[in-house]
VOGU-3710 file (C-alpha; in Angstrom, 3 decimals, decimal comma):
1> mntrsfaflg> 0,000/0,000/0,000  1,421/3,395/-0,934  1,640/6,378/1,400  -1,277/8,114/-0,282  -3,451/5,123/0,584  -2,407/5,453/4,224  -3,450/9,099/4,068  -6,832/8,002/2,748  -7,333/5,561/5,619  -6,252/8,190/8,108
11> lcsfavaacs> -8,831/10,590/6,782  -11,562/7,972/6,824  -10,982/7,333/10,510  -12,107/10,900/11,170  -14,797/11,209/8,516  -16,357/7,869/7,631  -19,388/9,453/5,980  -17,235/11,498/3,656  -15,215/8,465/2,609  -18,206/6,230/1,941
21> rsctwdtitp> -18,905/7,705/-1,458  -17,195/9,032/-4,519  -18,524/11,969/-6,449  -18,341/14,231/-9,455  -19,007/17,961/-9,414  -22,481/17,379/-10,818  -23,434/15,084/-7,948  -22,263/17,285/-5,055  -24,970/19,198/-3,204  -23,721/22,490/-1,739
31> sqsliwcscy> -23,778/22,547/2,049  -23,064/25,101/4,767  -20,961/22,390/6,372  -17,747/21,240/4,754  -18,611/17,722/3,580  -15,901/16,010/1,531  -16,343/13,179/-0,936  -13,751/11,197/-2,872  -12,971/12,598/-6,329  -10,371/12,235/-9,046
41> dgfycakldv> -7,491/10,093/-7,735  -6,548/10,705/-4,118  -8,412/14,011/-3,805  -11,583/15,113/-2,040  -14,178/17,554/-3,297  -16,873/19,686/-1,701  -19,163/22,620/-2,402  -19,643/25,201/0,320  -22,942/27,069/0,434  -22,388/30,776/1,214
51> pldyqnpdlg> -24,408/34,012/0,951  -24,472/35,455/-2,548  -24,117/38,903/-0,957  -22,740/39,036/2,581  -24,161/42,542/3,002  -27,618/41,315/1,968  -27,789/37,642/3,011  -31,455/37,288/2,042  -30,663/37,943/-1,634  -29,700/34,340/-2,377
61> rasipliklp> -26,960/31,739/-2,098  -23,741/30,913/-3,908  -21,634/27,764/-3,925  -17,854/27,567/-3,803  -16,242/24,381/-5,197  -13,226/23,098/-3,274  -10,701/20,340/-3,815  -8,456/18,904/-1,113  -5,166/17,069/-1,283  -5,097/15,485/2,183
71> aqsnstygsy> -2,117/15,570/4,478  -0,087/12,400/4,883  -1,109/10,541/8,020  2,477/9,393/8,577  4,216/12,634/7,603  7,869/12,934/8,543  7,141/16,591/9,348  5,154/15,563/12,398  1,583/16,066/13,499  -1,274/17,270/11,330
81> qgmiltnpgg> -1,320/21,068/11,012  -4,581/21,839/9,262  -5,607/23,337/5,931  -3,768/25,705/3,582  -5,969/27,490/1,058  -4,310/28,433/-2,220  -4,886/30,886/-5,034  -2,984/30,536/-8,338  -3,437/34,117/-9,534  -5,189/35,603/-12,510
91> pggsgvdevq> -7,649/36,788/-11,472  -9,721/34,094/-13,028  -7,492/31,076/-12,529  -9,061/27,852/-11,308  -7,798/26,932/-7,876  -9,398/23,518/-8,241  -7,451/22,726/-11,405  -4,288/24,143/-9,845  -4,338/21,849/-6,819  -5,334/18,840/-8,886
101> ssgvefyqsl> -2,372/19,362/-11,223  0,246/20,695/-8,794  -0,857/19,807/-5,275  1,700/17,100/-4,546  4,656/18,118/-6,702  4,486/21,795/-5,877  2,401/22,879/-2,900  2,944/20,015/-0,472  6,617/19,784/-1,374  6,939/23,436/-0,318
111> tgdnwdivgf> 4,728/23,538/2,749  5,256/20,029/4,065  2,858/17,124/3,711  1,418/17,496/7,209  -0,908/20,118/5,722  -4,060/19,636/3,672  -3,774/21,656/0,450  -7,124/23,093/-0,624  -7,939/24,942/-3,833  -11,167/26,686/-4,755
121> dsrgiyrsep> -12,743/28,387/-7,746  -13,435/32,030/-6,926  -16,784/33,747/-7,380  -18,232/33,455/-10,863  -15,389/31,276/-12,098  -15,549/27,814/-13,658  -17,402/25,496/-11,237  -18,648/28,179/-8,819  -22,330/29,105/-8,890  -23,739/31,422/-10,069
131> nvncsaaast> -21,264/31,470/-12,914  -20,080/34,201/-15,240  -20,419/32,947/-18,788  -21,258/35,604/-21,316  -18,962/34,224/-23,990  -21,535/32,290/-25,990  -22,334/35,422/-27,966  -18,956/37,049/-27,464  -16,566/35,005/-29,557  -15,320/37,990/-31,551
141> seetlnsryv> -14,660/40,111/-28,474  -12,887/37,347/-26,596  -10,716/36,552/-29,573  -9,323/40,051/-29,282  -9,245/40,337/-25,502  -7,574/36,971/-24,992  -5,276/37,055/-28,011  -1,739/36,011/-27,184  0,867/35,969/-29,886  -1,150/37,182/-32,858
151> pevtddffts> -3,366/40,116/-31,803  -6,178/40,990/-34,186  -4,616/44,328/-34,969  -6,479/47,300/-36,428  -5,002/50,680/-37,245  -5,149/51,483/-33,570  -4,071/48,652/-31,276  -5,492/50,193/-28,121  -8,774/51,129/-29,789  -9,283/47,520/-30,850
161> yveagmelgn> -9,075/46,413/-27,221  -11,391/49,151/-26,024  -13,993/48,321/-28,677  -13,798/44,620/-27,877  -14,125/45,402/-24,181  -17,195/47,540/-24,813  -18,850/44,742/-26,758  -18,042/42,100/-24,167  -19,081/44,420/-21,333  -22,494/44,984/-22,892
171> qcqeavggak> -23,006/41,255/-23,396  -21,995/40,479/-19,815  -24,211/43,226/-18,389  -27,184/41,626/-20,096  -26,225/38,027/-19,313  -24,837/38,169/-15,752  -25,317/41,738/-14,502  -28,504/41,220/-12,479  -28,582/41,458/-8,691  -28,806/37,671/-8,319
181> dagphmsttv> -26,275/36,933/-11,055  -22,568/36,431/-10,455  -21,418/39,699/-12,023  -21,992/42,062/-9,064  -20,443/39,604/-6,586  -16,970/38,897/-7,983  -14,857/41,438/-6,111  -11,765/40,379/-4,211  -13,579/41,554/-1,084  -16,323/38,974/-1,581
191> nardllsivd> -13,694/36,307/-2,202  -11,971/37,319/1,037  -15,245/36,851/2,894  -15,554/33,439/1,241  -12,119/32,538/2,608  -13,416/33,317/6,083  -16,503/31,167/5,498  -14,303/28,275/4,374  -12,132/28,592/7,488  -15,178/28,748/9,760
201> afaetadgkr> -16,619/25,640/8,117  -13,283/23,826/8,396  -13,078/24,604/12,117  -16,290/22,622/12,659  -15,007/19,480/10,928  -13,209/16,567/12,561  -9,968/17,686/10,917  -10,525/21,214/12,155  -10,923/20,012/15,705  -7,523/18,279/15,607
211> aekpnllnyf> -5,720/21,212/13,987  -3,793/23,521/16,306  -5,368/26,811/15,191  -8,368/25,924/13,021  -9,903/29,402/13,173  -6,976/31,061/11,397  -6,580/31,269/7,621  -3,476/29,500/6,355  -2,946/30,659/2,817  -0,525/30,528/-0,121
221> gysygtflgq> -1,174/33,086/-2,867  0,630/33,971/-6,091  0,405/37,136/-8,181  -3,247/38,271/-7,972  -3,538/35,829/-5,083  -1,260/38,155/-3,116  -3,829/40,930/-3,446  -6,540/38,600/-2,170  -4,269/37,777/0,767  -3,662/41,452/1,528
231> vfasmfperv> -7,377/42,227/1,384  -8,132/39,396/3,815  -5,302/40,374/6,157  -6,476/43,998/6,170  -10,129/43,117/6,771  -9,562/40,283/9,251  -6,050/40,666/10,740  -6,992/38,670/13,824  -7,818/35,664/11,607  -4,479/35,437/9,766
241> gnmaldgvlg> -2,511/32,229/10,213  0,487/31,252/8,108  0,155/33,394/4,978  2,791/33,333/2,209  2,358/35,878/-0,601  4,639/35,381/-3,605  4,902/37,809/-6,532  3,315/40,687/-4,665  1,170/43,079/-6,671  1,391/46,738/-5,800
251> lelplgenft> -1,990/48,187/-4,941  -2,049/50,540/-7,949  -2,960/47,879/-10,514  -5,783/46,029/-8,713  -7,304/49,233/-7,328  -6,963/51,068/-10,644  -5,207/53,985/-8,992  -2,161/55,962/-10,088  -1,057/53,663/-12,899  1,961/55,899/-13,449
261> evtsdadgii> 3,478/54,445/-10,272  3,504/50,939/-11,741  6,989/49,545/-12,309  8,297/46,584/-14,254  11,515/44,629/-14,456  10,636/43,228/-17,880  13,477/44,923/-19,740  16,032/43,662/-17,244  14,874/40,117/-17,971  15,014/40,789/-21,708
271> asffiycfev> 18,593/42,030/-21,269  19,461/38,836/-19,418  18,354/36,759/-22,419  21,300/38,061/-24,444  23,656/37,253/-21,564  22,368/33,706/-21,157  22,457/33,140/-24,890  26,102/34,165/-24,973  27,049/32,041/-21,966  25,576/28,799/-23,313
281> gssqcsfytg> 26,752/29,329/-26,883  25,314/28,167/-30,163  24,707/24,600/-28,991  21,851/25,741/-26,728  20,979/29,156/-28,141  20,257/29,247/-31,852  20,420/33,056/-31,842  24,034/33,120/-30,622  26,470/35,325/-32,539  29,650/37,376/-32,112
291> sspldiynrf> 31,866/37,571/-29,069  29,691/39,223/-26,409  26,102/39,571/-25,177  26,060/43,012/-26,765  26,715/41,447/-30,170  23,662/39,236/-29,709  21,568/42,220/-28,698  22,718/44,148/-31,764  21,708/41,213/-33,944  18,248/41,327/-32,377
301> nesfvqldsq> 17,996/45,087/-32,753  18,613/44,863/-36,504  15,363/42,916/-36,772  13,522/44,922/-34,153  13,968/48,294/-35,836  12,552/46,903/-39,075  9,210/46,391/-37,342  8,541/50,133/-37,254  4,769/50,028/-37,394  4,300/53,774/-36,919
311> rakaeswana> 6,503/54,545/-39,909  4,861/51,796/-41,935  1,440/53,344/-41,337  2,586/56,913/-41,869  4,209/56,028/-45,190  1,413/53,648/-46,243  3,625/50,624/-46,743  1,850/47,796/-48,509  2,673/45,452/-45,629  1,967/47,960/-42,830
321> tdieaallal> -0,656/45,726/-41,231  1,697/42,736/-41,322  4,482/44,820/-39,772  2,273/45,916/-36,889  0,998/42,386/-36,314  4,564/41,053/-36,257  5,682/43,776/-33,838  2,887/42,978/-31,419  3,512/39,247/-31,804  7,174/39,810/-30,959
331> kttfyysvas> 6,333/41,918/-27,914  3,790/39,360/-26,745  6,404/36,649/-27,163  8,758/38,643/-24,975  5,965/39,217/-22,456  5,452/35,508/-21,894  9,189/34,882/-22,014  9,976/37,332/-19,226  7,244/35,805/-17,061  8,760/32,304/-17,363
341> paqifsslsd> 12,299/32,694/-18,742  13,568/29,331/-17,535  10,828/27,609/-19,487  10,794/29,762/-22,635  14,197/31,322/-23,372  15,237/28,408/-25,574  12,125/28,774/-27,729  12,598/32,536/-27,786  15,979/32,139/-29,460  14,379/30,033/-32,201
351> alvtleqala> 11,666/32,655/-32,675  14,248/35,395/-33,206  16,086/33,294/-35,795  12,920/32,716/-37,793  12,022/36,406/-37,536  15,312/37,236/-39,248  14,513/34,757/-41,975  11,002/36,154/-42,455  12,305/39,699/-42,738  14,907/38,583/-45,267
361> iqnvalwteq> 12,235/37,193/-47,576  9,781/39,992/-46,699  7,170/37,635/-45,310  6,627/38,578/-41,679  2,999/37,468/-41,940  4,171/33,861/-42,150  6,403/34,365/-39,102  3,495/35,790/-37,143  1,458/32,675/-37,912  4,314/30,394/-36,871
371> ivaligdptp> 5,219/32,089/-33,595  2,596/30,280/-31,534  3,992/26,915/-32,603  7,544/28,020/-31,787  6,857/29,438/-28,342  3,988/27,225/-27,209  1,463/28,211/-24,555  3,295/29,188/-21,351  0,126/30,052/-19,485  -0,433/27,847/-16,361
381> agdanaelrl> -3,452/25,581/-16,085  -6,586/27,559/-15,314  -5,899/30,569/-17,544  -8,794/32,994/-17,255  -11,225/33,881/-20,004  -11,803/37,582/-20,490  -15,036/37,893/-18,505  -13,598/35,877/-15,614  -10,662/38,242/-15,385  -12,597/41,467/-15,928
391> gtlcadqsnk> -15,350/40,518/-13,492  -12,873/40,790/-10,633  -10,461/43,400/-12,000  -13,164/45,942/-12,785  -15,013/45,252/-9,536  -11,903/45,967/-7,492  -11,490/49,260/-9,346  -15,059/50,240/-8,365  -15,831/50,804/-12,056  -13,865/54,048/-11,985
401> wynktledlr> -12,665/53,449/-15,565  -16,053/52,572/-17,029  -16,979/54,814/-19,971  -13,616/56,561/-19,874  -11,795/57,186/-23,135  -8,342/56,369/-24,382  -7,432/59,994/-23,833  -8,312/59,614/-20,159  -5,832/56,748/-19,992  -3,207/58,387/-22,176
411> palehfeevs> -0,811/59,313/-19,321  -0,912/55,743/-18,038  -0,406/54,226/-21,493  2,546/56,493/-22,157  4,005/55,556/-18,781  3,772/51,838/-19,569  5,544/52,421/-22,873  8,309/54,275/-21,030  8,603/51,547/-18,409  9,290/48,781/-20,924
421> iigeiisksm> 9,649/47,966/-24,598  6,700/45,619/-24,056  4,683/48,277/-22,233  1,746/48,046/-24,635  1,308/44,380/-23,775  1,548/45,069/-20,041  -1,027/47,857/-20,255  -3,690/46,208/-22,398  -5,186/44,243/-19,487  -6,662/47,427/-18,019
431> lgclgwsiea> -8,429/48,482/-21,209  -11,335/46,048/-20,815  -12,644/47,912/-17,772  -13,525/50,894/-19,956  -16,473/48,814/-21,164  -17,384/46,922/-17,966  -20,561/48,439/-16,512  -21,446/45,810/-13,884  -21,084/47,407/-10,453  -19,764/45,373/-7,542
441> tdvftgpfgg> -21,772/45,415/-4,328  -18,895/44,961/-1,875  -15,446/46,505/-2,417  -12,784/47,047/0,251  -10,585/50,022/-0,572  -8,507/50,224/2,577  -6,779/51,019/4,726  -4,385/48,183/3,940  -2,301/46,734/6,733  -2,765/45,597/10,293
451> dtatpilfvg> -1,533/43,740/13,338  -2,012/40,199/12,069  -2,322/37,243/14,424  0,612/35,624/12,613  3,392/37,431/10,718  2,918/37,315/6,937  5,722/36,085/4,668  6,204/38,139/1,476  8,345/36,738/-1,359  9,623/38,524/-4,454
461> ntydpispas> 12,107/38,059/-7,293  14,638/40,798/-7,998  13,580/40,782/-11,665  9,837/40,226/-12,014  7,967/41,788/-14,966  4,708/42,176/-13,040  5,562/42,333/-9,350  9,135/43,416/-8,565  10,622/42,544/-5,185  10,279/46,190/-4,210
471> eavaaaknyr> 6,513/45,633/-4,031  7,000/42,821/-1,509  9,195/45,063/0,627  6,671/47,909/0,437  3,698/45,678/1,289  5,455/44,105/4,272  5,743/47,510/5,926  1,960/47,607/6,259  1,729/44,508/8,453  3,215/44,132/11,903
481> naqvvtvdal> 6,240/41,814/12,047  5,842/40,771/8,406  8,882/39,119/6,874  10,359/39,364/3,360  12,370/36,889/1,309  13,960/38,443/-1,778  15,136/35,981/-4,424  17,834/37,055/-6,876  16,064/35,520/-9,850  14,200/36,128/-13,104
491> ghtsrvvgnt> 10,508/35,664/-13,790  7,038/36,209/-12,389  6,887/34,698/-8,888  9,483/32,392/-7,422  7,443/29,446/-8,656  9,034/29,665/-12,114  12,527/29,803/-10,606  12,980/26,737/-8,396  15,351/28,494/-5,978  16,245/26,010/-3,230
501> cqqakvnayf> 16,951/28,739/-0,682  13,515/30,260/-1,172  11,869/26,851/-1,044  13,592/26,098/2,256  12,462/29,415/3,747  8,845/28,854/2,721  8,935/25,303/4,051  10,379/26,472/7,364  7,729/29,189/7,585  4,861/26,723/7,241
511> qgtlpdneys> 6,585/24,509/9,786  6,759/27,324/12,326  10,081/29,120/11,737  10,235/32,682/10,432  13,184/33,836/8,311  15,190/36,873/9,287  13,511/40,087/8,196  14,280/40,906/4,543  16,247/37,715/3,991  17,926/37,432/0,581
521> cafeagplgi> 18,363/34,241/-1,429  21,351/34,234/-3,764  21,088/33,558/-7,478  21,047/29,892/-8,485  20,859/28,161/-11,858  18,570/30,127/-14,137  17,347/30,005/-17,734  19,124/27,587/-20,078  20,360/25,703/-17,021  23,312/27,859/-15,996
531> alngtledti> 24,224/30,142/-13,107  25,815/33,527/-13,636  28,579/34,961/-11,489  27,494/37,854/-9,288  24,109/39,520/-9,068  21,874/39,943/-12,093  22,136/43,717/-11,854  25,936/43,615/-11,907  25,967/41,092/-14,752  23,718/43,262/-16,922
541> feaglsqlvq> 25,919/46,288/-16,249  29,130/44,424/-17,054  27,629/43,168/-20,323  27,011/46,732/-21,465  23,246/46,248/-21,521  22,239/48,707/-18,817  20,648/50,937/-21,444  17,911/48,329/-21,840  16,878/48,639/-18,199  14,743/51,679/-17,456
//
């Protein structure tokens, strides 16, 4: 019998009724108690019945789907600790799918297998009810809003996103904008209240009664999940247990305030690509050339400057539309590459080689079609559809951007373009809210911070295109005794890095040991499987590529 089977028997000894049946999502009846049934292979599923609107509990009910990877009954870490709730980011990512695919290999390996790992689908998303699904009549809009490598480009890139957002927003208002629909109840605030309901329900279970502190939220959140964690900690500081927040979002983006304060390390990661390519040589980097990283950058720049879409439009080039599409495809390729460089840098080098070839034969349209096949889909399981993402993003911004114009956003758009050469791609996610009219009923806007029952652990990479380590340091100052682990690494969240120092610190934290305040983890092997000497900042400077970093 394997260890997972022992875990199953251990769970059954506490909850015979839950183990007596297997289930599918369609057969689970939502309950105000947390009643688990066997699902998938070694997991347990449940649906928690909660108020649709916590401020108006008589309005109706909602159900939150949950999946549990149970703790090992014979864990070498010691006694059972309780439940850790997770959020994979997005917003709009499926926490159920995340735990099913990564519960053992990722979450329990980090936290220790004396914890249950529990994922959930947030309000309106995937298996939650009521659900946001206004895409049946919105295929054209979603094709634009969710485009990855080949945006459906018009003469005005930003206008195309605004128009698509307006169309989708109108469809969603009609389909899911009613008081008893999901649309008005998708804010991060409502999801934070759901976290509290889940914890309260867990405390009443047999497992809750044997956990040390069942009434506290133990939580592991990435990217957007860090904002959810901060909202919960600010609303309910006395209910915070072990909370690790990795890839910390500054408050400007989720709250829709002061976009010109948003920063990005994207260009630093792009600069590192040329360094890694040089270090590994032509055997591992097909774009290798010359005798220095700067030579490789100059090779890239020869192609890059040919994709001058503004000049192509102004001079009415015959292939102006193809040039613009290729430029945006290239920038989107870089966007996904800087988020997960260890996974994508090798494919990026191939993409740059084929771009050269396409430019040489004056057929960039063919390259644009091929780029998806070259790069692949780097998005984690549970990638959000447009309405799933916008339902939460626009709610958290209190609809302050609804019905605004591009001119209203012009300062922010120009700032994003100054921040990074892929600034347009970074900024496009906020454009959909110009057309989202559904108003959220419950939005927490601060103050953020508090004296939490347990110190929070913030984690950040030195070069993160979305959430630089500086955001983790800034957020930690809002919470009493919060700790920070800074990882000298590339990519969005430490999850894409695999830094053993960071993993050890997170593991120790969930096992009861806090790191020293503002602890730093040194650089380890990075993209293309090699480690660089010195810090990333020093390496970029020594390579003569500092001009790429804003």
